[in-house]
Every structure is written in C-alpha cells, then in structure tokens.
N, C-alpha and C positions, 0 to 999 in steps of 0.2 A: 580442245574445249574441255574444261574440267567437269567432272561428274557432279551433279547438283546434290546428290545424297551425301557424298563425302564432305562437301563444303558445309552443308547444314549440320552434319554430325560434328564437324570440327568447331562450328560456332557454338553448339550446345555444350561441348566439352569445355570451351573457353569460358562460357557463362557459368558453368558449375564451378570452375576453378576460382572465379572472381568473387563468388558468394562468401561474405564474411562468416567465419565460424565462431567468432567471439560472442555473438548475441544469443546463440541457442543454449549454451550451458554456462553457468556461472563458475568462475574459478574459485579456489579455496579462499583466497584473500577477499574476493568480492562477497562471498557468502559470510565470512567472518565480520567484515565491515557492516554488511546489511544487518546481521544479527545484533552487533554491538550498537548500532544506531537505533535500531528498532527497540531493543530492550531499554536503552537510555531514555528515549522519548516516552515510552510507556511508563517507566518508573517515575519520570518527572510529572507525567499527567496524573498518575494515581497519587503521587505525593501532594500535588496541588489540590486534587479532589478531596483528599483526606483532611486538608486544612480549611475546607469550606465551613462557614458558620451554620449553614442550613442543611441538615440531613446529609452529613458526609458519607455515612455508611450506605445510604440509599443511592447516592450518586456513584460511589465506587462499584456497587453491585450492578447498577445499570450500565456503567462503562465496561465492566468485565463481561456482562452478557453480550453487549454490542461487539466487543473484541472477539469473543468466541464465535459469534455469528459471522463476523467479518472474515475470520480465518477459514470458516467452513464454506461460506458462499461469498467470494470476493466482490462480485458486482453489487452487493447489497448496499454499499455506500452511496450508489447513485440514487437510491430511493430514500435512505435514511437522512442524509445530509440536507436535501431540500425540505423534507418534511419536518426536520428538527429546528429549522430557523425560527419559525414563530413559536414553537413549543418551549425552547430552552433559553429564552431571554428572560431570566429570572432576576435581573439586576434590581428590580424594585424591592424584592423580598430579601435578597442576600447582600445588598449593598456592594456588590462587585460590579463596577462599571467598566473597568478596563480589561478584565479577564473574566469572562463569563463561562457558564456551563457549555455553551456552544463551542467555545474555544477548546475546552477539554475534549469534546467530541471530535473536533478536527485533529487534535493532537493524537488521540487514540487511533484515528483513521490513518494518519501518516505513519505513526509508529507501528501499527499492525501491518501496514503495507511493506515497510522496510524490513520488518521481521520475517514476513512471508517470502519476500524476494530473497532474503539471506538464507532462508531455510529451503529455498528452491521449490516452494509450493506454487508460486506464480512465475511465469516467464516475463522477463523484462521486455521482450519484444515478441508479443504473441502474434499468431496468424501468419499471413503471407509475407510479411515484411522481414522475416528472419531468414 
C-alpha cells in the first residue's frame, strides 16, 4: 500500500509543473507590441481631440489628466466611464454625431491600458488565475 504523503506530494509537484508561466511575466516582444499599440491609440485619440471645433485644448487637457490618473490608479476607469456617459455627450454643441467626446475617453482608456500592460505596470492575468 503506497504512502499517502508521498502520493499527495507527487500530485502537488505535478500541479506546480503544469502551471503556465507565460502569464506572469511579459516577454520583450509582448511589451514592445503593447507599448506600440498603446502609444498609437493615444496619439490617435489626442490628434482627434485636437481637431474638435469646441475647446480642443480643454478636451486634450482633460484627457491627459484622465490618462495620468488611469496610469496611477488602474481601476479608476470602472468609475469614470459610467459617470462620463451622460456628461460627455456633447454632440448638440460640437456637431460630432458619429465620433463624440465619450469615444475619445474610451480610446484613451484602451490606449492607456495597452501602454501600461506593455510597460508591465499591470499584469495581464492578475490574482489567483496566473
């Protein structure tokens, strides 16, 4: 009859060996691609914001402030995005129906997230799932 302690320790060693290691650290290529995508999206968002007819400097300053806040406190987008839906629908004043200020906020959120993942500030797989 086999010893129960040895079989359980063998099971634990097999479980540790099967755990994927690619999720915990980003490789150099993943980081570069994340930085490239993040910077590209952010550049496009700020370029589009600068072309707005209504207060482009104010919109760019607000987006930059939000980006800095997002990089410092990553979960802040869970509060800002729902709160911004009724506040940033300014299509009546800016005549932008298809691409509004809220779309710029979403672009900055996605671009900031891609940049932060590429810079390894955020883990792609946080918590117990890695």
